[in-house]
N, C-alpha and C positions, 0 to 999 in steps of 0.2 A: 244731125237731126235737130229740129226745134224742140227745146225743152223748157219747162218752167221749174225753177229751183227756188225753194224757200230756204233762206239763210237766217237762222235765229241769232239774235244778239249782234246783228250786223252793224249797229251804230257804236259798238264797243271797240276796244283796242284791237284784238285779233280779228274780230268779225268784220270791221271796216276794211281791213286789208284784204280779206277774202272776198268781200263784196266787190271791191274795186277791181281785183284781179279778174273775177268772173265777168263783170260787166264789160270790161275792156277786151278780154281775150275771147269771149263768146258772144258776139253781137247778135247771134241768132237765138240765144237763150233769153228768156224773161227771168230776171232776178228779182225776187220779192224779199225785201229786207223786213223781217218781223222783229221789232224791238219795243220794249216797254219804256225806253228812255228814262231809266232810273239814273242815279247819280253818275254812273260811269258810262252811260250811253249818250252820245253827243253827235247830232247830225252835222255839226261843223266838220267832223272827220271825213265826210263824204261830199263836201261842197263841189268838188271837181267833177263828180259824176251824177249829181242829183238831178240834172235835166236830161240824162241819157235816155233815149227812147226805150231801152230794154230794162230800165230800172224802175221799181215801184217800192215805195215805203209804206208799211202798215204798222201803226202803233197798236200794240196789243201785248198782254202779259200772258206768258205760257202757262201760268198758274190757273188762268181762266179757261177751263175745258171747253165751254160753249164757244168762246171767241176763237179758240184754236180750230174747232170743228168747222165753224163758219168760214174761216179763211181757207181751209183745205177744200171745202166744197166750192168756194168761189174760184180758186186758182187751179184746182186739180193738179197739184205739183207732181212732177216726175221724179223729184228727189228732194231730200232735206239734208242740209248741213247744219247740225245743231251745235251752236257755240254759246247760246244764252246761258249764263250761270252767274251765281254769286261766287266770287273767287278769292276774296281777301281773307287770309287765315285769321288775322287779328279780329276782323269783324265777326268771323264765325265763332270765335271764342266768347264774344260778348252777346251774340244774338244767333244761336245755332238754328232756331226754328226757321229763320229767313232762308237759310241754306237748304233745309229740308223741303220747304215749299217750292222754291225755284228749281233746285238741282234734282230733286227726286220726283215730286209730284208733277212739276212742269215737264220733265222728260217723259213721264208716263202718259201725260195728256197728248204729247206729240206722237208717241208710239201708238196710242189708241187711234188717233186720227189717221196716221199712215196705214195702220192695219186695216181700218175700215175702207180706206180708199183703194188700196193696192191688192187686197185679197183676190185670188182668182175667181172670176165669174164662172157660171156653169159651163159656158162654152170655151173657157180658157183652162189651160193646164198649168200655168206658171204665174208666180207673183210678178207684179210690176214694181217699178220704182227702186230707190236705194236710200237708206237712212244712214247717214254718216254722223256718228256721234264723236265729238271732240272732247277728250278728257285730259287728265294730267298724270304726270309721273308720281305725284304725291300719294296716289292710291296704293303704291307699293310699300309705303313706310319709309324706313331709313336704311342706309348702307353704312358699313364700317369704312375703314380706310381704303379697302380694295373692293373690287367687284362692280358689276353693273346690273341695272334693271333690264331684263329681257321680256319678251312677250309672255314667257312662261312663269315669270316671278309671281309668287303668291301675294295676294292682297293683304296689306297690314296697315290700314290708315291710322294716323295718330292724332288728327284734329277733326273737329266737326266738319270743316270744309272737305278734307280728303275723304272722310267717311261718307259724306253726301255724294261726292263724285264716284266713289267706289260703288255705292248703292245704285246710282244711275247706270254705271257700266254693267252691273249685274242685271238690271232690268232690260237693257238693250240686248244683252246676250240671251236672256231668258225668252224674250219675244222672238228671237231668231230660232231658238230651240223648240219652243212650244207651238208657235204659229207658222214658222217658216218665213218670217219677215226678213227681207234682204237687207242686211246691215253690214257696216264696217265700223271699226273703232280705232281711233288713234289716241295715243297717250304721249303728250309732249312735255318737254322740260321747260324751264323758266324762259319766257319770251321777253324780248326787249326791242325797242325801236320807236319810231314816231307815233304820236297820238296816244301814248300810254298815260292813263290817269295817274297823277302824281301822289298816289298813296303807296305805290310799289317802290322797291329799292332804287332803281336807276333814275326814274323821273323825279323821285323825291329828292335825291341827292343833287341832281342838276338844278332843280328849283331852289333848293336851299343854298347852293353855292352862289347862284345868281344873286340871291338876296342876303348873302352873308349870314345865314342862319346855321345853327349847329347841325352836324351830320350824324344822326343817331345810328349807332351800330350795336346790334344785340350781342350781349355776352362778351366773349373774347374775340369775336369777328371771324372765327375759324370755321363757321358753317359754310359748307361747300355746295355749289349748285352748278348745273350744266346749263349754259346760256345759249339760247336759240334766237337768231334774228327773225323778227316777226314776218318779214317778207319771204324768208326761206320757209317758214312754217306755212304760209299761205300757199306756196308752191307745192309743198308736201301734201296739203289737203286736196289741192287740185288733182294731183297724181293719184292719191288713194281713192278719191271719189270716182274718178273715171276708170282707173286701171287696177285698183286693189281687188283681191280675191273676196267674193261675197262670203260673209261670215268671218272674214279675216280681222286680224288685229295687228297694228303697226305702231312701234315706238318711234317717236321723232325727237331727236336730240341734236345738239350742236357739236358734239365731240369736243366739248369746250368747258372744262371744269375750272371754276375760280372760287377761292375762298372769299368771303364777303369783304374782309379787310383789304385783301389784295386788289379786288375789283374797285373798291372805293378809292384806294390810293392811285390806281391807274386813271380813274375818272377825274380825280383831283388834278393830276398832272396835265391831262388833256384840257381840262377846263381852264387851268392857269395859262396854258399856251394860247388858247383861243380867246380868252378874255384879256390877254396881255398883262397878266398879273405876275409878280415875282414868283418863281418856282417855290412851292411849299406853302403858299398863302392859303389855298383851299384846304390842305391837309390839316392846318391848325384848327379847322372847324370840327374835325372828327371828335365825337363824344360817345363813349361806350355807355350803354344803358342796360337796365335790368332785362334779363332774358325773358322771352315769352314762354308760357306753358307749352309743353309738348313739342318743343322745337327740334326738328329732325336734323341730325348732324350732316348728312351728305346724301345728295341725289346724283345719280349719273346714269345716263341712258345708253344702252347698246342699240344703235340705229342700223345695225347690219342688214336686217331684213328689208327695210324700205330702200336701202342703198342697193342691195343686190337684185331684188325683184323688180324695182321700179326705176332704178337709176338716179335716185335722188341723192344730193349731197349739198351741204351748205355752200353758199356762193361767196361769202366774205369771211375773213378772219374776225375774231372778236374785236381786235383793235380797230379794224376798219369799220365794222358795224357800229361800234361805240362812237367813233368819230362822226359817222353819218347821223347817228341819233342825237348827239350833242348839237351838231349843226342845225338839225331840224328845230330843236327847242330854242336855240338862240335866234333863229329866223322867224320863230312863231311865238314870241314873248307875249303877244296879245292873247293868243289862245291859252297859253299857260296861266296868265293873270286872270283870264275870264273863268276858266274851270276851277281855279282855286279860290275865287271870290265868293262862290256859293250862289250867285245869281244866274248862272248860265242855264240851269235847268228850266227855270221859269221863262227865260228868254226863248229857248228853243221850243218849249211847249207853245208859246204864242206864235212863233213862226210856223209851227206845224198846223195850228188851228187856222191860220190865215190861208193855208193851202187847201 
């Protein structure tokens, strides 16, 4: 079937990979990328598909309810994949209201627009459309040394970021219960891969190693995360959007736990090899820094449901995915230098206006 899908946050890290997958895999779909082009949104992430006949970019902020309604009226989407979010924990600690506006109010604006468009008409008996809300494992709080987050784990957010995402999850579920809106929710573990803005752990370390800068590691470095290759996450979103049970919730993880310090050491070894530096050179840059407030000890996803019901599984090991990620950054040093210079946002705004 021909469909029109709005993907929010499609110029960001995860969103750009989802947009690319859908544009290439579903040429009969019209993919509308709705992005505000804030600091982490970058149209260069999508240069390879920007001229595709089934791809449209719309610059808008989901906090603007009128703009969201206008776009829904214009494109009459059959589905929404909602990825637009403020996502950096450190930024949420210094500016929590930004996260409330985008992650909570922005989500409700999208829900309202979808509800208004898809509600059954007098001659119809069923809702149309599907609203796929992409969230995080951080809504569950923290784990001890054992155990995993399941779809039934109680919410226990510990940062303004995770609290805002937990709230957005609850609003999506409430719109399903109250109005009957057809929704699915996915909660993912830490993503890594190409095009990641270098404020997060892995791209920051790659950038700093290239430039011989310190590698800041919080606390004792024993905080543990489950890492998911972003292309595998995009595949999971595709499956859940098309085949997931309406009203369902799916955890997406890499079955791949790493302590931060072990991850950084692995990254240092791979970087030394690829940069042809003596082994141990990059590790000398590791610097332990003061811990951040509310730092959760361990996250780990149980992704059994999506694996059993939809047949999804990671396509690469962490070592393979990390190697691919490093290769991408080394092959795209201009992109890395550009986004860290602070001038790229103005540049891409100008390019957008020219179009």
